[in-house]
Backbone as JSON Lines, residues from 0, in Angstrom:
{"i":0,"aa":"M","n":[-3.86,15.35,5.48],"ca":[-3.26,15.61,4.19],"c":[-2.02,14.73,4.04]}
{"i":1,"aa":"S","n":[-1.87,14.18,2.89],"ca":[-0.69,13.38,2.56],"c":[0.12,14.12,1.5]}
{"i":2,"aa":"F","n":[1.37,13.73,1.38],"ca":[2.27,14.37,0.44],"c":[3.01,13.29,-0.33]}
{"i":3,"aa":"Y","n":[3.22,13.52,-1.62],"ca":[3.94,12.56,-2.46],"c":[5.0,13.3,-3.25]}
{"i":4,"aa":"T","n":[6.23,12.8,-3.22],"ca":[7.29,13.38,-4.02],"c":[8.04,12.26,-4.72]}
{"i":5,"aa":"R","n":[8.25,12.45,-6.01],"ca":[8.95,11.44,-6.8],"c":[10.02,12.12,-7.65]}
{"i":6,"aa":"N","n":[11.23,11.67,-7.46],"ca":[12.37,12.13,-8.26],"c":[12.57,13.64,-8.21]}
{"i":7,"aa":"A","n":[12.3,14.25,-7.08],"ca":[12.5,15.69,-6.94],"c":[13.71,16.02,-6.07]}
{"i":8,"aa":"L","n":[13.89,15.3,-4.98],"ca":[14.92,15.68,-4.02],"c":[16.34,15.52,-4.56]}
{"i":9,"aa":"H","n":[16.56,14.61,-5.48],"ca":[17.93,14.43,-5.98],"c":[18.42,15.62,-6.81]}
{"i":10,"aa":"H","n":[17.55,16.57,-7.06],"ca":[17.96,17.8,-7.74],"c":[18.48,18.84,-6.75]}
{"i":11,"aa":"L","n":[18.37,18.54,-5.46],"ca":[18.75,19.5,-4.42],"c":[19.97,19.02,-3.63]}
{"i":12,"aa":"P","n":[20.9,19.94,-3.31],"ca":[21.96,19.57,-2.36],"c":[21.33,19.19,-1.01]}
{"i":13,"aa":"D","n":[22.08,18.48,-0.18],"ca":[21.54,17.97,1.08],"c":[20.93,19.05,1.97]}
{"i":14,"aa":"F","n":[21.56,20.21,2.06],"ca":[20.99,21.29,2.87],"c":[19.55,21.57,2.45]}
{"i":15,"aa":"W","n":[19.33,21.71,1.15],"ca":[18.0,22.05,0.65],"c":[17.05,20.86,0.69]}
{"i":16,"aa":"K","n":[17.58,19.64,0.64],"ca":[16.72,18.46,0.86],"c":[16.11,18.54,2.25]}
{"i":17,"aa":"A","n":[16.96,18.83,3.25],"ca":[16.48,18.9,4.63],"c":[15.45,20.01,4.8]}
{"i":18,"aa":"V","n":[15.68,21.16,4.18],"ca":[14.72,22.26,4.24],"c":[13.41,21.85,3.58]}
{"i":19,"aa":"A","n":[13.49,21.22,2.42],"ca":[12.27,20.79,1.71],"c":[11.48,19.78,2.54]}
{"i":20,"aa":"L","n":[12.18,18.83,3.16],"ca":[11.5,17.84,4.01],"c":[10.8,18.52,5.19]}
{"i":21,"aa":"R","n":[11.46,19.48,5.79],"ca":[10.84,20.19,6.93],"c":[9.62,20.98,6.46]}
{"i":22,"aa":"R","n":[9.71,21.58,5.29],"ca":[8.56,22.33,4.76],"c":[7.4,21.39,4.44]}
{"i":23,"aa":"M","n":[7.71,20.2,3.94],"ca":[6.64,19.21,3.72],"c":[5.99,18.85,5.04]}
{"i":24,"aa":"A","n":[6.82,18.64,6.06],"ca":[6.28,18.3,7.38],"c":[5.39,19.41,7.93]}
{"i":25,"aa":"D","n":[5.72,20.65,7.6],"ca":[4.91,21.78,8.07],"c":[3.5,21.78,7.49]}
{"i":26,"aa":"V","n":[3.3,21.15,6.31],"ca":[1.97,21.15,5.71],"c":[1.23,19.82,5.9]}
{"i":27,"aa":"V","n":[1.93,18.79,6.36],"ca":[1.29,17.5,6.6],"c":[0.83,17.46,8.06]}
{"i":28,"aa":"R","n":[-0.39,17.06,8.27],"ca":[-0.93,16.97,9.63],"c":[-0.31,15.8,10.38]}
{"i":29,"aa":"Q","n":[-0.38,15.87,11.71],"ca":[0.07,14.76,12.54],"c":[-0.66,13.49,12.11]}
{"i":30,"aa":"G","n":[0.11,12.42,11.89],"ca":[-0.46,11.17,11.42],"c":[-0.57,11.09,9.9]}
{"i":31,"aa":"G","n":[-0.3,12.2,9.21],"ca":[-0.33,12.23,7.75],"c":[0.85,11.47,7.16]}
{"i":32,"aa":"V","n":[0.75,11.15,5.89],"ca":[1.74,10.3,5.24],"c":[2.53,11.09,4.2]}
{"i":33,"aa":"L","n":[3.84,10.85,4.2],"ca":[4.72,11.32,3.14],"c":[5.18,10.09,2.38]}
{"i":34,"aa":"R","n":[4.92,10.05,1.11],"ca":[5.45,8.98,0.24],"c":[6.57,9.61,-0.56]}
{"i":35,"aa":"L","n":[7.76,9.13,-0.36],"ca":[8.95,9.7,-0.98],"c":[9.63,8.63,-1.82]}
{"i":36,"aa":"R","n":[9.79,8.91,-3.11],"ca":[10.5,8.01,-4.02],"c":[11.57,8.84,-4.72]}
{"i":37,"aa":"D","n":[12.8,8.34,-4.72],"ca":[13.86,9.11,-5.35],"c":[15.09,8.25,-5.55]}
{"i":38,"aa":"L","n":[16.06,8.81,-6.25],"ca":[17.35,8.17,-6.44],"c":[18.15,8.35,-5.16]}
{"i":39,"aa":"V","n":[18.44,7.24,-4.5],"ca":[19.13,7.24,-3.21],"c":[20.07,6.04,-3.21]}
{"i":40,"aa":"F","n":[21.3,6.24,-2.81],"ca":[22.26,5.14,-2.76],"c":[22.12,4.43,-1.41]}
{"i":41,"aa":"A","n":[21.6,3.22,-1.44],"ca":[21.35,2.44,-0.22],"c":[22.49,1.45,-0.01]}
{"i":42,"aa":"C","n":[23.65,2.02,0.32],"ca":[24.84,1.2,0.53],"c":[25.81,1.95,1.42]}
{"i":43,"aa":"D","n":[26.76,1.23,1.96],"ca":[27.83,1.86,2.71],"c":[28.78,2.54,1.73]}
{"i":44,"aa":"L","n":[29.55,3.48,2.22],"ca":[30.51,4.18,1.39],"c":[31.48,3.21,0.72]}
{"i":45,"aa":"A","n":[31.89,2.19,1.44],"ca":[32.84,1.21,0.9],"c":[32.25,0.43,-0.28]}
{"i":46,"aa":"E","n":[30.94,0.33,-0.37],"ca":[30.27,-0.39,-1.45],"c":[29.88,0.51,-2.63]}
{"i":47,"aa":"A","n":[30.03,1.8,-2.49],"ca":[29.48,2.75,-3.46],"c":[29.97,2.5,-4.88]}
{"i":48,"aa":"D","n":[31.27,2.31,-5.06],"ca":[31.79,2.08,-6.41],"c":[31.13,0.87,-7.07]}
{"i":49,"aa":"A","n":[31.02,-0.22,-6.33],"ca":[30.43,-1.45,-6.88],"c":[28.95,-1.27,-7.16]}
{"i":50,"aa":"V","n":[28.22,-0.61,-6.27],"ca":[26.78,-0.4,-6.46],"c":[26.53,0.48,-7.68]}
{"i":51,"aa":"V","n":[27.29,1.56,-7.8],"ca":[27.12,2.45,-8.96],"c":[27.49,1.72,-10.24]}
{"i":52,"aa":"E","n":[28.57,0.97,-10.24],"ca":[28.97,0.24,-11.45],"c":[27.91,-0.79,-11.85]}
{"i":53,"aa":"H","n":[27.33,-1.47,-10.87],"ca":[26.26,-2.44,-11.16],"c":[25.06,-1.73,-11.79]}
{"i":54,"aa":"W","n":[24.74,-0.55,-11.29],"ca":[23.64,0.25,-11.84],"c":[23.95,0.65,-13.29]}
{"i":55,"aa":"L","n":[25.18,1.11,-13.52],"ca":[25.57,1.51,-14.87],"c":[25.53,0.33,-15.84]}
{"i":56,"aa":"E","n":[25.95,-0.84,-15.37],"ca":[25.92,-2.03,-16.21],"c":[24.5,-2.44,-16.59]}
{"i":57,"aa":"A","n":[23.54,-2.1,-15.74],"ca":[22.14,-2.46,-15.99],"c":[21.42,-1.43,-16.88]}
{"i":58,"aa":"A","n":[22.13,-0.4,-17.31],"ca":[21.52,0.67,-18.11],"c":[20.98,0.13,-19.43]}
{"i":59,"aa":"A","n":[20.03,0.87,-19.95],"ca":[19.41,0.51,-21.22],"c":[20.35,0.79,-22.38]}
{"i":60,"aa":"A","n":[20.22,-0.01,-23.42],"ca":[21.01,0.22,-24.64],"c":[20.41,1.35,-25.46]}
{"i":61,"aa":"D","n":[19.08,1.53,-25.35],"ca":[18.36,2.5,-26.18],"c":[17.34,3.23,-25.32]}
{"i":62,"aa":"R","n":[17.56,4.49,-25.05],"ca":[16.68,5.3,-24.2],"c":[15.24,5.32,-24.72]}
{"i":63,"aa":"A","n":[15.07,5.41,-26.0],"ca":[13.73,5.55,-26.56],"c":[12.84,4.36,-26.22]}
{"i":64,"aa":"H","n":[13.44,3.2,-26.03],"ca":[12.64,2.0,-25.81],"c":[12.83,1.34,-24.45]}
{"i":65,"aa":"D","n":[13.99,1.53,-23.84],"ca":[14.32,0.71,-22.69],"c":[14.6,1.47,-21.4]}
{"i":66,"aa":"G","n":[14.7,2.77,-21.41],"ca":[15.0,3.52,-20.19],"c":[16.3,4.3,-20.32]}
{"i":67,"aa":"W","n":[16.87,4.68,-19.19],"ca":[18.06,5.51,-19.16],"c":[19.28,4.74,-19.66]}
{"i":68,"aa":"T","n":[20.08,5.41,-20.48],"ca":[21.31,4.81,-20.99],"c":[22.45,4.98,-19.98]}
{"i":69,"aa":"R","n":[23.51,4.26,-20.2],"ca":[24.69,4.38,-19.34],"c":[25.21,5.82,-19.31]}
{"i":70,"aa":"A","n":[25.28,6.46,-20.47],"ca":[25.78,7.85,-20.52],"c":[24.89,8.77,-19.69]}
{"i":71,"aa":"E","n":[23.58,8.56,-19.74],"ca":[22.66,9.39,-18.94],"c":[22.83,9.12,-17.45]}
{"i":72,"aa":"L","n":[23.0,7.86,-17.08],"ca":[23.22,7.54,-15.67],"c":[24.55,8.08,-15.17]}
{"i":73,"aa":"E","n":[25.59,8.01,-16.01],"ca":[26.88,8.59,-15.63],"c":[26.74,10.09,-15.41]}
{"i":74,"aa":"M","n":[25.98,10.75,-16.27],"ca":[25.75,12.19,-16.11],"c":[25.02,12.47,-14.8]}
{"i":75,"aa":"H","n":[24.06,11.61,-14.47],"ca":[23.34,11.79,-13.2],"c":[24.31,11.71,-12.02]}
{"i":76,"aa":"V","n":[25.14,10.69,-11.99],"ca":[26.09,10.51,-10.87],"c":[27.01,11.72,-10.78]}
{"i":77,"aa":"R","n":[27.41,12.25,-11.91],"ca":[28.35,13.37,-11.94],"c":[27.68,14.7,-11.58]}
{"i":78,"aa":"D","n":[26.44,14.94,-12.04],"ca":[25.85,16.28,-11.97],"c":[24.69,16.45,-11.0]}
{"i":79,"aa":"E","n":[24.08,15.36,-10.56],"ca":[22.91,15.48,-9.68],"c":[23.34,15.33,-8.22]}
{"i":80,"aa":"Y","n":[22.37,15.38,-7.32],"ca":[22.64,15.39,-5.88],"c":[22.02,14.21,-5.15]}
{"i":81,"aa":"S","n":[22.03,13.04,-5.77],"ca":[21.57,11.86,-5.05],"c":[22.45,11.68,-3.82]}
{"i":82,"aa":"T","n":[21.86,11.18,-2.77],"ca":[22.6,11.02,-1.52],"c":[22.48,9.59,-1.03]}
{"i":83,"aa":"F","n":[23.2,9.28,0.01],"ca":[23.12,7.96,0.63],"c":[21.89,7.89,1.53]}
{"i":84,"aa":"A","n":[21.31,6.69,1.64],"ca":[20.18,6.48,2.54],"c":[20.56,6.84,3.98]}
{"i":85,"aa":"W","n":[21.81,6.54,4.36],"ca":[22.23,6.81,5.73],"c":[22.42,8.29,6.02]}
{"i":86,"aa":"L","n":[22.35,9.14,5.0],"ca":[22.3,10.59,5.2],"c":[20.86,11.11,5.07]}
{"i":87,"aa":"L","n":[20.11,10.57,4.12],"ca":[18.75,11.04,3.9],"c":[17.81,10.66,5.04]}
{"i":88,"aa":"E","n":[17.94,9.46,5.56],"ca":[17.0,9.0,6.59],"c":[17.04,9.84,7.86]}
{"i":89,"aa":"P","n":[18.2,10.27,8.35],"ca":[18.18,11.21,9.48],"c":[17.52,12.55,9.13]}
{"i":90,"aa":"M","n":[17.65,13.0,7.87],"ca":[16.96,14.22,7.46],"c":[15.45,14.04,7.55]}
{"i":91,"aa":"I","n":[14.99,12.88,7.12],"ca":[13.55,12.58,7.18],"c":[13.08,12.61,8.64]}
{"i":92,"aa":"R","n":[13.85,11.98,9.52],"ca":[13.48,11.97,10.95],"c":[13.56,13.36,11.57]}
{"i":93,"aa":"Q","n":[14.57,14.15,11.2],"ca":[14.69,15.52,11.71],"c":[13.5,16.37,11.3]}
{"i":94,"aa":"A","n":[12.9,16.05,10.17],"ca":[11.74,16.79,9.69],"c":[10.45,16.34,10.39]}
{"i":95,"aa":"R","n":[10.57,15.44,11.37],"ca":[9.44,14.95,12.18],"c":[8.62,13.88,11.47]}
{"i":96,"aa":"F","n":[9.25,13.11,10.6],"ca":[8.6,11.95,10.01],"c":[9.21,10.68,10.59]}
{"i":97,"aa":"E","n":[8.38,9.68,10.75],"ca":[8.84,8.34,11.13],"c":[8.78,7.48,9.88]}
{"i":98,"aa":"I","n":[9.86,6.81,9.59],"ca":[9.9,5.94,8.4],"c":[9.2,4.63,8.74]}
{"i":99,"aa":"E","n":[8.05,4.43,8.14],"ca":[7.26,3.22,8.38],"c":[7.72,2.06,7.5]}
{"i":100,"aa":"R","n":[8.15,2.39,6.28],"ca":[8.58,1.36,5.34],"c":[9.62,1.96,4.4]}
{"i":101,"aa":"S","n":[10.61,1.15,4.06],"ca":[11.59,1.57,3.06],"c":[11.91,0.38,2.17]}
{"i":102,"aa":"D","n":[12.08,0.66,0.89],"ca":[12.43,-0.36,-0.09],"c":[13.48,0.25,-1.01]}
{"i":103,"aa":"Y","n":[14.6,-0.44,-1.18],"ca":[15.7,0.08,-1.98],"c":[15.86,-0.64,-3.31]}
{"i":104,"aa":"G","n":[15.04,-1.6,-3.59],"ca":[15.12,-2.33,-4.85],"c":[16.39,-3.16,-4.96]}
{"i":105,"aa":"R","n":[16.47,-3.93,-6.0],"ca":[17.61,-4.85,-6.13],"c":[18.91,-4.14,-6.46]}
{"i":106,"aa":"L","n":[18.85,-2.97,-7.12],"ca":[20.07,-2.24,-7.48],"c":[20.57,-1.33,-6.37]}
{"i":107,"aa":"R","n":[19.72,-1.05,-5.4],"ca":[20.04,-0.2,-4.24],"c":[20.43,1.23,-4.63]}
{"i":108,"aa":"V","n":[19.78,1.75,-5.66],"ca":[20.01,3.13,-6.08],"c":[18.71,3.94,-6.13]}
{"i":109,"aa":"Y","n":[17.61,3.32,-5.76],"ca":[16.32,3.99,-5.82],"c":[15.54,3.62,-4.56]}
{"i":110,"aa":"A","n":[15.15,4.61,-3.78],"ca":[14.46,4.33,-2.53],"c":[12.98,4.71,-2.63]}
{"i":111,"aa":"D","n":[12.19,3.95,-1.94],"ca":[10.75,4.19,-1.83],"c":[10.42,4.16,-0.34]}
{"i":112,"aa":"Y","n":[10.05,5.31,0.2],"ca":[9.74,5.43,1.63],"c":[8.27,5.74,1.85]}
{"i":113,"aa":"V","n":[7.72,5.18,2.89],"ca":[6.43,5.59,3.41],"c":[6.71,6.1,4.82]}
{"i":114,"aa":"C","n":[6.41,7.38,5.03],"ca":[6.72,8.05,6.29],"c":[5.45,8.63,6.9]}
{"i":115,"aa":"V","n":[5.39,8.65,8.22],"ca":[4.24,9.21,8.93],"c":[4.71,10.37,9.79]}
{"i":116,"aa":"K","n":[3.96,11.44,9.75],"ca":[4.3,12.65,10.52],"c":[4.08,12.4,12.0]}
{"i":117,"aa":"R","n":[5.11,12.66,12.79],"ca":[5.03,12.56,14.25],"c":[4.42,13.82,14.81]}
{"i":118,"aa":"G","n":[3.98,13.72,16.04],"ca":[3.42,14.89,16.71],"c":[4.47,15.9,17.08]}
{"i":119,"aa":"R","n":[4.05,17.09,17.42],"ca":[4.97,18.2,17.75],"c":[5.8,17.9,18.98]}
{"i":120,"aa":"G","n":[5.29,17.12,19.9],"ca":[6.01,16.86,21.15],"c":[7.02,15.73,21.05]}
{"i":121,"aa":"D","n":[7.13,15.08,19.88],"ca":[8.04,13.95,19.74],"c":[9.48,14.39,19.66]}
C-alpha cells in the first residue's frame, strides 16, 4: 500500500505532523511508498526572511487567473503551520520512512518527497 498527501500537513502544528506521519507509517507496509507534497521552508533559519520575501514577490497579481496573491501568501505565513525541511525530515525518519528523493523547487517553499517505509527492526 502506498500513501499520498498533498498540502495537508501544513495545517498541523509540528507535534501533530509527527503523529500523522507515524499513523501513515502504521498503515503503509514495509517497502511501501509515501509521497508527501507540502509547503515546507527548505532553508536555514538565517535565510528565512529572504526566502519568504522572494516567495511573496513571486505571488500572483490576480488569484482568479494566476494563483495565490501576496496577501494570501502573507496570511499563510502568519496563520498556517509550515515548517522547515530540517525539522520535518527528522519527523519523517522517526515515523520509519527513508527519504528516497526530495525536491524543494526554485523558491524553496514547497517540498516534494518520495519516502519508503523501513522495516520494524530498523
